[in-house]
Backbone bond lengths (Angstrom), bond angles and torsions (degrees), N, CA, C in turn:
res aa  C-N    CA-C-N  psi(-1)  N-CA   C-N-CA  omega(-1)  CA-C   N-CA-C  phi
1 M - - - 1.437 - - 1.532 110.09 -
2 E 1.298 122.17 -41.88 1.455 124.87 -179.26 1.541 109.92 -66.25
3 I 1.338 119.78 -37.61 1.413 120.81 175.79 1.480 110.96 -66.85
4 S 1.225 121.77 -39.58 1.449 123.79 -179.44 1.537 110.24 -66.20
5 R 1.324 119.06 -37.10 1.530 121.10 174.80 1.449 110.38 -64.42
6 S 1.440 115.91 -46.35 1.424 119.04 -177.24 1.478 111.40 -62.44
7 M 1.363 116.22 -41.30 1.478 121.26 -177.39 1.577 110.44 -65.60
8 T 1.302 117.26 -38.16 1.446 123.14 178.06 1.486 107.73 -64.81
9 L 1.330 121.42 -47.12 1.410 124.74 -179.42 1.497 109.13 -60.71
10 F 1.323 118.71 -46.53 1.473 124.11 -177.95 1.446 109.76 -59.74
11 L 1.307 117.82 -45.42 1.496 119.51 179.49 1.507 114.32 -65.30
12 C 1.407 115.54 -39.54 1.455 120.28 175.00 1.461 114.67 -58.02
13 L 1.324 115.66 -44.32 1.429 125.01 -172.29 1.561 110.79 -82.61
14 S 1.268 118.38 -24.13 1.482 119.74 -166.98 1.593 110.57 -95.73
15 T 1.328 118.88 -10.03 1.440 117.17 -179.17 1.551 110.39 -134.52
16 N 1.298 114.93 140.93 1.427 120.91 174.86 1.612 115.80 -83.22
17 I 1.352 110.13 -17.46 1.455 116.59 -177.25 1.542 111.47 -79.71
18 M 1.290 114.15 -38.34 1.524 120.35 -174.96 1.525 109.64 -78.05
19 L 1.235 116.00 137.18 1.508 122.86 177.74 1.517 104.67 -97.76
20 C 1.360 116.28 135.33 1.470 121.06 174.75 1.521 108.70 -98.56
21 Q 1.327 114.56 113.84 1.464 118.24 178.17 1.544 106.51 -122.67
22 V 1.351 112.13 143.26 1.514 119.77 178.63 1.548 107.98 -117.44
23 G 1.290 110.15 130.30 1.536 115.45 177.98 1.554 108.57 -121.50
24 V 1.303 115.07 131.09 1.437 120.22 173.86 1.526 106.60 -109.00
25 G 1.325 118.51 114.40 1.478 124.95 -178.38 1.494 109.85 81.21
26 T 1.335 118.50 11.13 1.538 122.88 170.81 1.487 110.73 -145.44
27 T 1.282 115.97 150.70 1.482 119.85 175.05 1.487 112.99 -103.99
28 N 1.320 113.66 3.14 1.477 117.98 -178.97 1.551 110.05 -131.97
29 P 1.345 118.47 63.08 1.528 117.73 -179.21 1.467 114.00 -60.24
30 T 1.330 111.93 144.79 1.516 114.03 179.94 1.568 109.48 -108.37
31 S 1.281 118.95 15.38 1.421 125.30 175.28 1.517 109.30 -148.95
32 E 1.339 119.64 173.58 1.431 120.94 177.39 1.524 114.41 -55.88
33 L 1.291 114.43 -37.35 1.476 121.53 175.28 1.528 107.82 -138.11
34 E 1.413 116.63 119.81 1.466 121.52 176.09 1.462 106.93 -127.64
35 I 1.283 114.08 134.17 1.486 121.99 172.56 1.544 109.46 -111.94
36 E 1.346 115.79 108.29 1.481 117.29 176.85 1.501 106.27 -90.23
37 T 1.343 111.11 129.01 1.491 118.16 -175.36 1.529 109.86 -116.04
38 T 1.312 114.99 158.97 1.462 123.01 176.88 1.585 104.83 -125.18
39 N 1.264 114.15 164.19 1.439 120.58 -177.55 1.513 115.15 -77.60
40 T 1.348 116.71 58.19 1.474 121.97 -177.45 1.507 115.05 -92.49
41 G 1.342 115.72 -8.14 1.463 116.67 -176.65 1.499 113.03 92.00
42 I 1.300 114.22 -5.75 1.506 118.05 -179.32 1.478 109.37 -99.63
43 P 1.317 120.88 130.54 1.505 125.19 175.97 1.546 113.52 -51.25
44 A 1.257 117.93 141.92 1.415 120.82 179.62 1.577 114.19 -71.96
45 L 1.331 117.04 -27.48 1.432 122.93 -178.61 1.539 110.71 -149.22
46 E 1.347 113.43 140.40 1.441 119.92 178.02 1.473 106.62 -127.63
47 I 1.333 118.40 125.55 1.488 124.16 168.20 1.535 108.44 -114.40
48 N 1.357 110.13 113.93 1.471 116.82 -176.48 1.520 110.36 -67.71
49 P 1.367 120.95 139.90 1.372 125.01 179.01 1.503 114.50 -58.49
50 Q 1.323 122.58 145.99 1.411 125.49 176.31 1.551 107.38 -124.77
51 T 1.284 115.43 159.41 1.441 117.13 178.65 1.536 116.43 -102.76
52 A 1.291 116.36 -32.16 1.439 121.39 -179.45 1.581 112.10 -150.15
53 P 1.412 115.53 66.46 1.450 114.19 179.70 1.612 108.50 -73.09
54 V 1.381 111.87 154.99 1.460 117.75 176.06 1.522 107.40 -101.37
55 G 1.217 115.85 114.02 1.531 117.90 176.14 1.487 111.77 -82.79
56 S 1.399 113.17 148.11 1.433 118.84 -177.66 1.543 112.94 -138.57
57 A 1.301 117.04 -10.53 1.481 118.80 -172.16 1.547 108.70 -152.16
58 D 1.352 117.24 142.84 1.519 116.61 172.70 1.493 115.28 -51.91
59 G 1.276 116.79 142.30 1.441 121.71 172.88 1.518 115.53 87.21
60 Q 1.311 116.44 -1.87 1.545 115.21 174.19 1.524 109.16 -67.31
61 L 1.279 114.35 141.47 1.444 123.21 -176.28 1.499 113.22 -110.48
62 S 1.356 120.24 138.59 1.381 121.76 175.60 1.576 112.65 -152.23
63 V 1.251 115.03 138.29 1.491 116.78 173.22 1.597 103.85 -89.75
64 I 1.377 108.84 125.08 1.458 115.99 -178.40 1.526 105.95 -126.26
65 G 1.340 119.44 115.68 1.399 121.29 -167.65 1.562 112.83 61.71
66 D 1.293 118.55 -114.92 1.477 117.96 178.43 1.492 114.21 -120.39
67 K 1.348 112.99 23.94 1.505 116.12 177.78 1.579 109.30 -127.38
68 L 1.317 110.31 158.87 1.496 119.49 174.62 1.545 108.39 -93.96
69 Y 1.288 117.03 126.59 1.430 122.70 -179.10 1.561 111.78 -118.30
70 M 1.290 117.63 150.69 1.421 120.80 172.23 1.505 110.21 -122.40
71 Y 1.333 119.43 134.58 1.441 118.90 177.00 1.439 115.58 -70.10
72 D 1.375 119.29 130.56 1.453 124.31 176.76 1.502 107.78 -107.05
73 L 1.290 115.96 106.51 1.501 121.00 -173.05 1.537 108.45 -68.45
74 T 1.424 119.13 -37.11 1.411 118.96 178.38 1.537 117.12 -62.54
75 R 1.365 113.73 -35.68 1.449 119.35 176.30 1.508 111.50 -95.11
76 A 1.320 117.99 -7.09 1.489 121.18 175.49 1.492 113.61 58.28
77 K 1.440 113.04 44.14 1.459 115.88 174.98 1.493 110.21 -157.68
78 W 1.309 116.47 167.47 1.433 122.48 175.99 1.504 106.90 -88.66
79 L 1.332 117.30 127.88 1.484 121.46 -178.34 1.561 106.43 -129.87
80 S 1.359 113.63 142.26 1.425 117.11 -177.13 1.592 113.20 -62.99
81 I 1.334 113.04 151.83 1.421 121.17 175.92 1.549 110.26 -59.67
82 E 1.291 112.62 -42.44 1.553 121.41 -176.55 1.477 108.44 -75.60
83 N 1.373 113.28 147.61 1.450 120.37 172.10 1.533 106.83 -106.95
84 T 1.292 115.59 150.49 1.467 120.24 168.19 1.484 109.62 -116.59
85 T 1.280 120.57 125.68 1.446 123.48 -174.87 1.599 110.64 -105.83
86 L 1.295 115.10 130.22 1.447 123.76 175.27 1.514 107.17 -109.04
87 L 1.345 117.83 135.89 1.477 122.71 178.79 1.414 108.40 -120.64
88 Y 1.365 118.34 125.14 1.446 128.39 -178.58 1.620 105.56 -120.23
89 G 1.282 113.92 147.65 1.532 117.90 174.56 1.451 112.78 -177.75
90 R 1.431 110.25 165.56 1.504 119.73 173.72 1.464 107.55 -144.45
91 T 1.289 118.30 136.21 1.447 120.04 176.02 1.550 108.55 -92.90
92 G 1.329 112.76 154.95 1.421 120.88 -179.05 1.508 113.37 87.03
93 S 1.270 115.38 -177.57 1.498 123.28 -176.00 1.514 108.03 -85.46
94 R 1.348 117.37 122.40 1.430 120.51 -169.31 1.502 113.26 -138.52
95 T 1.358 119.21 155.00 1.422 125.11 169.87 1.488 107.56 -155.72
96 N 1.373 112.59 150.73 1.532 120.67 175.29 1.519 111.39 49.26
97 E 1.380 119.48 52.46 1.438 126.55 -176.24 1.499 112.16 -136.29
98 V 1.338 114.59 153.92 1.466 117.45 172.45 1.507 110.79 -81.82
99 L 1.381 116.21 132.38 1.386 120.87 176.04 1.503 110.10 -70.83
100 R 1.252 121.27 142.38 1.508 122.42 -178.88 1.471 112.15 -88.59
101 L 1.283 114.54 134.90 1.488 124.31 -179.10 1.564 105.32 -78.63
102 M 1.356 115.18 112.37 1.551 116.72 176.04 1.501 110.09 59.17
103 G 1.333 117.90 22.30 1.465 119.79 -179.09 1.579 120.99 72.45
104 N 1.334 111.94 11.80 1.481 115.73 -171.19 1.587 113.48 -103.31
105 F 1.344 117.18 -31.58 1.432 117.20 -170.24 1.448 109.79 -130.90
106 G 1.418 118.21 154.52 1.375 122.95 -177.31 1.536 119.05 -147.78
107 N 1.333 116.14 5.72 1.461 115.47 178.34 1.469 113.64 -96.45
108 Q 1.297 118.38 171.31 1.491 121.67 -172.71 1.510 115.25 -62.70
109 N 1.347 116.58 -24.45 1.502 117.18 -175.76 1.565 108.72 -101.43
110 S 1.293 118.45 14.85 1.413 117.40 177.59 1.467 111.56 -98.96
111 G 1.384 123.42 161.15 1.425 125.54 179.03 1.410 107.92 160.76
112 A 1.270 117.65 -178.95 1.541 126.62 179.18 1.481 105.99 -76.13
113 F 1.407 116.80 121.65 1.435 123.17 177.60 1.530 105.38 -85.73
114 I 1.295 119.68 126.10 1.457 122.31 -169.11 1.540 105.13 -98.35
115 P 1.337 119.40 123.91 1.429 123.93 -174.02 1.555 113.69 -85.28
116 M 1.361 116.10 -23.31 1.490 119.02 -176.65 1.488 104.26 -139.20
117 D 1.349 116.44 162.15 1.419 122.73 172.97 1.530 107.86 -56.70
118 A 1.314 117.65 134.96 1.439 124.00 -173.85 1.594 111.03 -141.60
119 T 1.278 118.04 165.20 1.495 123.14 169.29 1.531 106.78 -131.92
120 I 1.357 111.58 130.43 1.458 119.52 174.11 1.527 104.85 -75.82
121 V 1.360 116.38 121.16 1.538 116.88 -178.96 1.531 113.94 -112.51
122 H 1.345 118.31 -20.05 1.408 119.82 179.81 1.583 110.36 -145.23
123 I 1.304 117.15 146.39 1.439 120.35 167.91 1.508 108.04 -138.25
124 S 1.353 117.65 151.63 1.464 123.07 167.57 1.446 105.59 -141.77
125 A 1.484 115.73 154.00 1.368 121.76 178.82 1.494 110.88 -147.77
126 R 1.272 117.89 148.55 1.488 119.69 -175.59 1.541 107.13 -151.67
127 A 1.374 115.17 135.66 1.420 120.18 176.63 1.519 105.72 -118.25
128 R 1.358 114.52 150.36 1.466 121.65 177.80 1.557 108.54 -75.75
129 A 1.328 116.99 -43.40 1.444 117.53 -174.03 1.538 109.44 -160.94
130 G 1.303 118.94 -169.96 1.530 120.20 179.32 1.503 110.19 85.79
131 N 1.339 114.53 -156.24 1.425 120.71 -175.34 1.515 111.24 -61.74
132 S 1.367 120.72 111.23 1.407 126.24 -174.32 1.485 115.13 -72.35
133 T 1.328 115.48 -15.44 1.474 120.75 178.50 1.543 113.13 -115.37
134 K 1.333 115.61 26.07 1.492 122.28 -174.91 1.523 110.22 -57.17
135 Q 1.364 113.56 138.93 1.493 116.39 174.70 1.525 111.66 -83.28
136 F 1.337 120.25 148.33 1.462 122.54 169.64 1.568 106.98 -141.99
137 S 1.220 116.49 167.22 1.478 116.33 -176.98 1.587 107.56 -142.80
138 L 1.343 110.65 160.81 1.528 121.12 169.61 1.524 105.15 -111.10
139 E 1.280 121.88 131.25 1.442 124.35 -174.21 1.505 106.94 -128.78
140 I 1.300 116.65 126.99 1.482 122.81 -178.25 1.586 106.10 -103.05
141 R 1.326 113.94 129.27 1.482 119.35 -179.91 1.512 109.25 -132.07
142 N 1.263 115.29 165.21 1.504 121.75 175.52 1.527 106.97 -139.72
143 G 1.329 114.29 -174.35 1.497 116.36 -175.72 1.512 112.36 -61.01
144 A 1.343 118.55 -26.70 1.482 122.07 -178.90 1.560 112.60 -86.51
145 G 1.318 112.92 -3.69 1.554 116.44 179.57 1.510 116.85 119.27
146 F 1.254 119.36 -144.19 1.510 126.06 -169.07 1.580 106.63 -72.76
147 V 1.370 114.65 138.32 1.460 120.58 174.50 1.530 109.43 -110.13
148 S 1.346 113.30 -56.55 1.474 120.29 -173.90 1.493 110.23 -159.47
149 S 1.331 116.32 162.48 1.409 122.26 175.11 1.567 114.21 -146.32
150 T 1.267 121.04 140.46 1.452 123.69 177.74 1.506 108.12 -128.46
151 T 1.379 117.29 132.44 1.425 119.33 -176.47 1.523 108.78 -112.80
152 Y 1.356 113.51 157.29 1.431 123.29 -176.78 1.539 108.42 -145.96
153 N 1.358 118.01 158.41 1.417 120.35 178.68 1.552 110.53 -127.36
154 L 1.327 116.31 132.24 1.459 120.04 167.83 1.446 110.04 -48.52
155 A 1.371 113.97 154.91 1.459 120.36 166.98 1.525 102.57 -138.39
156 A 1.308 116.84 119.60 1.491 123.69 -173.70 1.462 110.70 55.14
157 S 1.326 119.46 38.77 1.473 124.89 176.51 1.516 112.84 73.98
158 E 1.331 118.36 13.72 1.481 119.91 -179.32 1.491 109.37 -139.41
159 Y 1.423 117.70 160.74 1.402 120.54 173.44 1.515 103.97 -154.00
160 I 1.304 116.10 141.55 1.520 119.82 170.47 1.545 107.91 -149.89
161 N 1.357 110.83 139.41 1.517 117.38 178.69 1.568 102.94 -144.56
162 T 1.307 109.70 122.66 1.560 117.13 -177.69 1.517 108.20 -110.27
163 A 1.297 120.41 8.64 1.495 123.63 -174.10 1.513 112.87 -122.95
164 L 1.351 114.17 22.48 1.508 117.81 174.82 1.510 116.05 -63.73
165 N 1.295 115.24 152.86 1.491 118.14 175.79 1.522 104.96 -149.28
166 I 1.275 118.87 66.80 1.444 123.37 179.72 1.533 109.46 -109.16
167 D 1.310 112.25 117.08 1.513 118.15 178.51 1.523 110.92 -78.13
168 I 1.311 113.39 140.29 1.538 119.23 168.64 1.526 105.50 -135.66
169 N 1.284 112.39 136.77 1.499 121.08 -173.18 1.502 111.25 -93.79
170 A 1.357 113.60 158.05 1.483 119.58 178.18 1.529 104.24 -62.75
171 G 1.365 113.51 139.52 1.448 123.51 179.56 1.485 113.88 91.03
172 E 1.331 118.49 -10.46 1.475 121.47 175.55 1.515 108.75 -88.84
173 Y 1.300 116.55 166.06 1.448 119.55 175.08 1.541 113.12 -133.31
174 L 1.392 116.14 155.66 1.333 119.05 -171.14 1.494 110.73 -112.89
175 I 1.279 119.69 126.93 1.499 124.58 -177.96 1.556 107.53 -117.40
176 A 1.281 118.30 141.50 1.490 126.24 174.95 1.528 107.65 -110.15
177 R 1.295 118.06 137.03 1.430 121.93 -179.49 1.549 111.06 -132.38
178 I 1.331 116.60 146.57 1.448 124.34 168.79 1.559 107.50 -86.24
179 G 1.275 120.51 132.22 1.408 122.51 -178.08 1.517 111.99 -69.29
180 S 1.333 115.86 170.75 1.518 121.80 -176.97 1.563 109.49 -99.19
181 A 1.285 119.20 -26.84 1.481 120.37 -177.77 1.499 114.06 -69.10
182 G 1.305 116.62 142.65 1.486 119.29 177.45 1.500 113.27 79.07
183 G 1.339 113.66 178.63 1.479 120.47 -179.10 1.496 114.13 -69.88
184 N 1.335 115.68 175.71 1.422 122.89 177.62 1.595 112.97 -65.34
185 V 1.305 111.08 158.81 1.473 118.53 175.35 1.588 105.76 -124.28
186 T 1.330 112.55 147.24 1.469 116.61 -172.94 1.523 112.35 -113.34
187 D 1.319 114.27 127.24 1.492 120.69 177.54 1.501 113.82 54.27
188 L 1.315 117.85 57.99 1.493 122.69 -178.41 1.533 107.11 -82.09
189 I 1.288 114.26 127.69 1.490 122.90 174.02 1.533 109.01 -118.47
190 L 1.320 118.53 135.25 1.412 123.36 -176.84 1.523 107.01 -128.90
191 T 1.303 119.56 130.56 1.413 122.82 175.64 1.553 110.00 -119.30
192 V 1.287 114.95 132.07 1.517 123.22 -174.54 1.612 106.45 -120.32
193 W 1.278 115.87 129.50 1.440 119.74 176.58 1.506 111.15 -110.69
194 L 1.317 114.96 127.05 1.484 121.36 -176.65 1.537 107.86 -113.36
195 K 1.271 119.71 149.40 1.442 126.78 166.77 1.536 105.54 -124.18
196 W 1.330 118.56 143.34 1.444 126.60 179.35 1.517 102.47 -71.91
197 R 1.261 117.21 141.40 1.507 125.26 -175.89 1.519 113.58 -116.89
198 Q 1.389 116.53 144.74 1.384 121.64 176.25 1.571 106.02 -122.71
């Protein structure tokens, strides 16, 4: 058995032409790693939870606590596989106002209450009409008050950013605001994507 493993490893490492594929439960894997399962009631794969893995490359996976995380080398942190999406908006012609979370709240101390450490990774915004370069902001607050704020401007009534790296901590809340400068903007909708952070 040891000779067979050594020979397989040698062949995989010594040639660029040969593809090394591993099959578990199959002799004809169709990917680099394939696990062929049967309906035995036993899970096909188990990743044991870790408490503090050290990430070093994009795409590394780890179960931390009760969630599956992937290492994001660009942001240099473990982020959950799952996304949480927050939707903010106001109908009508508006300026200098708080956007409402899911249409429910509108005062300065309202916003999405964050239950775990998270990172804002993407945002997009779109307005139906009005000031096509209107400023808007994301504001982080906690029980003691203001923490930080980041501002953005629409371009041709739209904005998208898929490279954000804004940390927000458990117990803080996220507020979205329409800026005061310039004319009104109509029917502004803002979508924020969060991933849980380790």
